[in-house]
C-alpha positions as CSV (number, residue, x, y, z in Angstrom):
1,M,-43.2,-20.1,-9.7
2,S,-39.6,-19.1,-7.4
3,I,-39.2,-15.7,-6.1
4,L,-35.5,-16.7,-6.3
5,T,-35.3,-15.5,-10.0
6,S,-31.7,-15.1,-11.7
7,S,-31.9,-11.4,-11.5
8,V,-31.9,-11.1,-8.3
9,F,-28.6,-13.0,-8.1
10,N,-26.8,-11.1,-11.3
11,Q,-27.7,-7.4,-9.9
12,V,-24.9,-5.4,-8.5
13,D,-25.1,-4.8,-5.0
14,N,-24.6,-0.8,-3.7
15,S,-25.5,-1.2,-0.3
16,I,-23.0,-1.1,2.3
17,Y,-23.3,-3.2,4.6
18,S,-24.0,-6.4,2.7
19,N,-21.3,-9.1,2.6
20,A,-19.5,-8.9,-0.6
21,M,-16.4,-7.9,1.1
22,T,-13.8,-7.7,-1.1
23,F,-11.8,-4.4,-1.9
24,L,-14.1,-2.2,-4.1
25,R,-16.4,-5.2,-4.3
26,A,-13.9,-6.6,-7.0
27,P,-14.2,-10.0,-8.0
28,L,-12.8,-12.6,-5.9
29,T,-10.5,-15.0,-7.9
30,Q,-8.5,-18.1,-6.8
31,D,-6.2,-17.7,-9.4
32,P,-5.3,-14.4,-9.8
33,T,-2.7,-15.2,-12.7
34,K,-5.8,-15.7,-15.0
35,G,-8.3,-13.6,-16.2
36,D,-8.3,-10.1,-17.9
37,A,-7.6,-8.4,-13.9
38,D,-4.8,-5.6,-15.1
39,V,-4.3,-5.2,-11.0
40,V,-4.4,-8.0,-8.4
41,I,-5.7,-6.9,-4.7
42,L,-3.6,-9.2,-2.2
43,G,-3.6,-9.1,1.8
44,L,-0.9,-10.0,3.6
45,P,-2.2,-10.5,7.3
46,F,1.3,-10.8,9.1
47,D,2.2,-9.1,11.9
48,M,5.0,-11.0,13.7
49,A,7.7,-8.3,13.0
50,T,5.6,-5.8,15.0
51,S,7.4,-3.8,17.4
52,G,4.9,-1.8,18.9
53,R,1.4,-3.3,19.2
54,S,0.0,-6.1,17.5
55,G,-2.5,-6.5,15.2
56,A,-2.1,-5.2,11.9
57,R,-2.9,-9.0,10.6
58,M,-6.7,-7.8,10.7
59,G,-5.6,-4.8,8.2
60,P,-6.7,-6.5,5.4
61,D,-10.3,-7.3,6.0
62,A,-10.8,-3.9,7.6
63,I,-9.3,-2.1,4.4
64,R,-11.5,-4.1,2.4
65,Q,-14.8,-3.4,4.5
66,A,-14.1,0.3,4.5
67,S,-13.4,0.2,0.7
68,I,-17.3,-0.2,0.4
69,N,-17.9,3.2,1.4
70,L,-16.0,4.3,-1.8
71,A,-17.5,1.6,-4.3
72,W,-20.3,3.5,-5.4
73,E,-18.3,6.6,-7.0
74,G,-18.5,5.7,-10.8
75,Q,-16.0,8.6,-10.8
76,R,-13.6,9.9,-8.2
77,F,-13.0,13.2,-7.4
78,P,-10.8,15.0,-8.4
79,W,-9.8,12.5,-11.0
80,D,-10.6,13.3,-14.6
81,F,-11.5,9.2,-15.7
82,K,-13.3,6.3,-14.3
83,L,-11.3,4.1,-13.0
84,A,-13.3,0.9,-13.8
85,E,-13.2,2.2,-17.6
86,Q,-9.3,2.2,-17.4
87,C,-8.2,-0.7,-15.1
88,H,-10.0,-3.9,-14.4
89,I,-9.2,-5.1,-11.0
90,C,-9.3,-8.6,-8.9
91,D,-9.6,-9.5,-5.2
92,A,-7.3,-12.5,-4.7
93,G,-7.8,-12.3,-0.6
94,D,-5.3,-13.1,1.8
95,L,-2.3,-15.0,1.1
96,V,-2.4,-18.3,3.2
97,F,1.0,-19.2,5.3
98,S,1.5,-21.3,8.5
99,A,0.8,-19.6,11.4
100,G,4.3,-18.5,13.4
101,D,6.5,-19.0,10.5
102,S,7.8,-15.6,9.7
103,E,10.2,-17.3,7.1
104,E,7.4,-19.5,5.2
105,F,5.6,-16.2,5.0
106,C,8.4,-14.5,3.0
107,A,9.0,-17.6,0.9
108,R,5.2,-17.6,0.0
109,V,4.8,-14.0,-0.6
110,E,7.9,-14.3,-2.9
111,M,6.4,-17.2,-4.8
112,A,2.7,-15.4,-4.9
113,A,4.4,-12.1,-6.2
114,D,6.4,-13.9,-8.7
115,E,3.6,-15.7,-10.5
116,I,1.2,-12.7,-10.1
117,L,3.7,-10.5,-11.9
118,A,5.1,-13.1,-14.2
119,S,1.5,-13.2,-15.8
120,G,2.0,-9.6,-16.6
121,K,-0.5,-8.0,-13.9
122,T,0.2,-5.3,-11.3
123,L,-0.3,-5.9,-7.5
124,L,-1.7,-3.7,-5.0
125,C,-0.9,-5.4,-1.6
126,F,-2.8,-4.5,1.8
127,G,-0.8,-5.5,5.2
128,G,0.1,-6.5,7.8
129,D,3.1,-4.9,9.2
130,H,5.2,-3.2,7.2
131,F,8.1,-6.0,6.9
132,V,5.8,-7.3,4.3
133,T,7.1,-4.9,1.7
134,L,10.6,-6.5,1.7
135,P,9.8,-10.1,0.3
136,L,7.4,-7.9,-2.4
137,L,10.5,-5.6,-3.4
138,R,12.3,-8.8,-3.9
139,S,9.7,-10.3,-5.9
140,H,9.5,-6.9,-8.0
141,A,13.0,-6.6,-8.3
142,K,13.2,-9.7,-10.5
143,K,11.2,-8.4,-12.9
144,F,12.0,-4.3,-12.8
145,G,15.5,-4.3,-11.7
146,K,16.7,-2.2,-9.5
147,M,14.0,0.6,-8.6
148,A,13.2,3.9,-7.0
149,L,11.2,3.6,-3.6
150,V,8.7,6.3,-2.7
151,H,8.1,5.5,1.0
152,F,5.4,7.6,3.4
153,D,5.9,6.9,7.0
154,A,6.6,7.8,10.3
155,H,9.9,5.7,10.5
156,T,12.7,5.3,8.4
157,D,12.9,1.6,8.5
158,T,16.2,1.3,8.1
159,Y,17.5,0.2,11.3
160,S,20.3,-2.2,11.0
161,N,19.8,-3.8,14.9
162,G,16.8,-6.4,15.5
163,S,16.2,-9.7,14.6
164,R,15.6,-10.9,10.9
165,F,11.9,-10.2,11.0
166,D,11.6,-6.9,12.2
167,H,9.2,-4.2,10.4
168,G,12.0,-1.3,11.3
169,T,14.5,-3.0,9.0
170,M,13.3,-3.4,5.8
171,F,15.1,-0.6,4.0
172,Y,18.5,-1.3,5.2
173,H,18.3,-4.8,3.9
174,A,16.5,-4.0,0.4
175,P,19.5,-1.4,-0.9
176,N,21.9,-3.6,0.5
177,E,20.2,-6.5,-1.7
178,G,20.1,-4.4,-4.8
179,L,16.5,-4.2,-4.6
180,I,16.4,-0.2,-4.3
181,D,18.8,2.3,-5.6
182,K,18.9,4.8,-2.4
183,E,20.0,7.9,-4.2
184,K,16.7,7.6,-6.7
185,S,14.7,6.9,-3.4
186,I,12.7,9.5,-0.9
187,Q,11.2,9.1,2.3
188,I,8.2,11.3,2.9
189,G,6.6,12.0,6.6
190,I,9.5,11.2,8.9
191,R,9.5,12.1,12.4
192,T,11.6,10.1,14.6
193,N,15.1,9.7,15.4
194,Y,17.8,8.9,12.4
195,T,21.2,9.7,11.6
196,Q,21.1,11.8,8.3
197,E,25.1,10.6,7.7
198,N,25.3,8.2,5.6
199,H,21.7,7.5,5.5
200,G,21.3,7.8,1.8
201,F,17.5,8.2,1.5
202,T,16.3,12.1,0.3
203,V,13.9,12.8,3.4
204,I,11.3,15.4,3.4
205,N,10.5,15.0,7.2
206,A,7.0,15.5,8.6
207,M,7.8,19.4,9.8
208,Q,9.1,19.9,6.6
209,A,6.2,18.3,4.8
210,N,3.5,20.2,7.0
211,D,5.0,23.4,5.6
212,M,5.4,22.9,2.1
213,A,2.6,23.0,-0.7
214,P,1.8,19.4,-1.9
215,H,3.1,20.7,-5.0
216,D,6.5,21.0,-3.9
217,I,6.6,17.8,-2.3
218,V,5.5,16.4,-5.6
219,E,8.4,18.1,-7.7
220,Q,11.0,17.0,-5.2
221,I,9.6,13.3,-5.4
222,K,9.8,13.3,-9.0
223,H,13.2,14.9,-9.4
224,T,14.7,12.3,-6.7
225,I,13.4,9.7,-8.7
226,G,13.8,10.2,-12.0
227,D,12.6,7.7,-14.8
228,L,13.2,4.5,-13.1
229,P,10.3,2.0,-11.9
230,V,9.1,2.7,-8.6
231,Y,7.7,0.8,-6.1
232,L,5.2,3.1,-3.4
233,T,5.1,1.7,0.0
234,F,2.4,3.7,2.0
235,D,3.1,2.8,6.0
236,I,-0.5,4.5,7.6
237,D,1.5,5.9,10.3
238,C,2.8,8.7,8.0
239,L,-0.5,10.1,8.9
240,D,-1.0,12.1,11.9
241,P,-2.9,10.0,15.1
242,A,-5.7,12.5,14.6
243,F,-6.3,10.7,11.2
244,A,-4.8,7.5,11.8
245,P,-5.4,6.2,15.5
246,G,-5.8,2.5,14.3
247,T,-1.9,1.5,14.0
248,G,0.9,0.0,16.1
249,T,3.4,2.8,16.0
250,P,1.5,6.3,16.4
251,V,3.9,9.3,16.1
252,C,2.4,12.5,16.8
253,G,2.7,15.6,14.2
254,G,2.2,13.4,11.1
255,L,0.6,14.8,7.7
256,S,-3.1,14.9,7.4
257,T,-5.0,13.0,4.8
258,D,-5.7,16.0,2.7
259,K,-2.1,16.8,2.1
260,V,-1.4,12.9,1.3
261,L,-4.1,12.6,-1.1
262,R,-3.1,15.9,-2.9
263,I,0.5,14.4,-3.2
264,L,-0.7,11.1,-4.6
265,Q,-2.8,12.9,-7.0
266,G,0.0,14.9,-7.8
267,L,2.1,11.7,-8.7
268,R,0.5,11.1,-12.1
269,G,3.0,10.4,-14.9
270,I,5.6,8.1,-12.4
271,N,6.5,4.9,-13.3
272,L,4.4,3.0,-10.9
273,V,5.2,-0.8,-11.1
274,G,4.1,-2.1,-7.4
275,M,2.5,-0.8,-4.3
276,D,1.3,-1.4,-0.8
277,V,-0.3,0.0,1.9
278,V,0.3,-1.4,5.3
279,E,0.1,-1.3,9.3
280,V,-3.6,-0.8,9.7
281,A,-4.6,-1.8,13.1
282,P,-8.2,-1.9,13.5
283,S,-8.4,-3.0,17.1
284,Y,-7.2,0.6,18.0
285,D,-9.1,2.3,15.2
286,Q,-11.6,4.9,15.9
287,S,-14.6,4.8,13.9
288,D,-13.3,3.1,11.0
289,I,-11.3,6.5,10.2
290,T,-8.0,4.5,9.8
291,A,-9.3,1.8,7.5
292,L,-11.6,4.4,5.4
293,A,-7.8,6.4,5.2
294,A,-6.2,3.2,3.8
295,A,-8.7,2.2,1.8
296,T,-8.8,5.7,0.1
297,I,-5.0,5.8,-0.1
298,G,-5.3,2.0,-2.4
299,V,-8.0,3.8,-4.7
300,D,-6.0,6.8,-5.4
301,L,-2.8,4.4,-5.9
302,L,-5.0,2.3,-8.6
303,H,-5.9,5.6,-10.4
304,L,-2.0,6.8,-10.1
305,W,-1.3,3.3,-11.8
306,V,-3.5,3.9,-14.4
307,A,-1.7,7.6,-14.7
308,R,1.4,6.4,-14.7
309,E,1.8,7.0,-18.7
310,K,-0.4,10.4,-18.8
């Protein structure tokens, strides 16, 4: 009689270091448009638009591996429901594209997102540098129309200079393409130079955010976005380098992980239609704290998506 019984292979693995490295140990799927998943995890291992240190292409795998530390918790504190009972997720792995071809990458992102959204599912994407958000916004706008952007970052990413593929230009192009409504969009954690005149976005800069209570930040976000469909993008360098050193363009004076999580948890009820976490560069990380922060933010975004109508 073989000791390799079917029960050995069918049991759920709760150990941290075995190699089932999908996000939260979600099922891996070859066709994310099929099945009963509500939310599809998609990795975008792209960092050719980086202006600082490269390495964010390794972010999706690092986030997945860190998420295993969170997979054991049946009900995440302080949420009042169990995620697995309210949301089925699957992991579609990483997008495949030809190395060095930024234009093809954008086309493939948009095509993949189009198919997943058309199937009635929601996307949570892990970058990759922040440029990945632009083709994602193009796809989401086809389905949801002009959206409000909730943008956590140290940088505004509204710079008009640079090449077509530059991770500092997405939110210059997005409103010009009619993808987002600047007057209904808000940026939190900004602490690099920008010109407020004609900027268009509401900004809670890092000094203001660090002085404000999370509840007051939440109220300003909700007041700004109104009832528009919301795309939420989180650049991990919104966090201070003390909490997230593993990123390409770290900037001192950022927010704490605790404050960010309190803000996200306070945003329940917003009409969240798409989301991403970007700019994790594990080669600069220390003890995986950046990847763990990104994975934790990803988990809270899933909870926030469930609570979008509560």
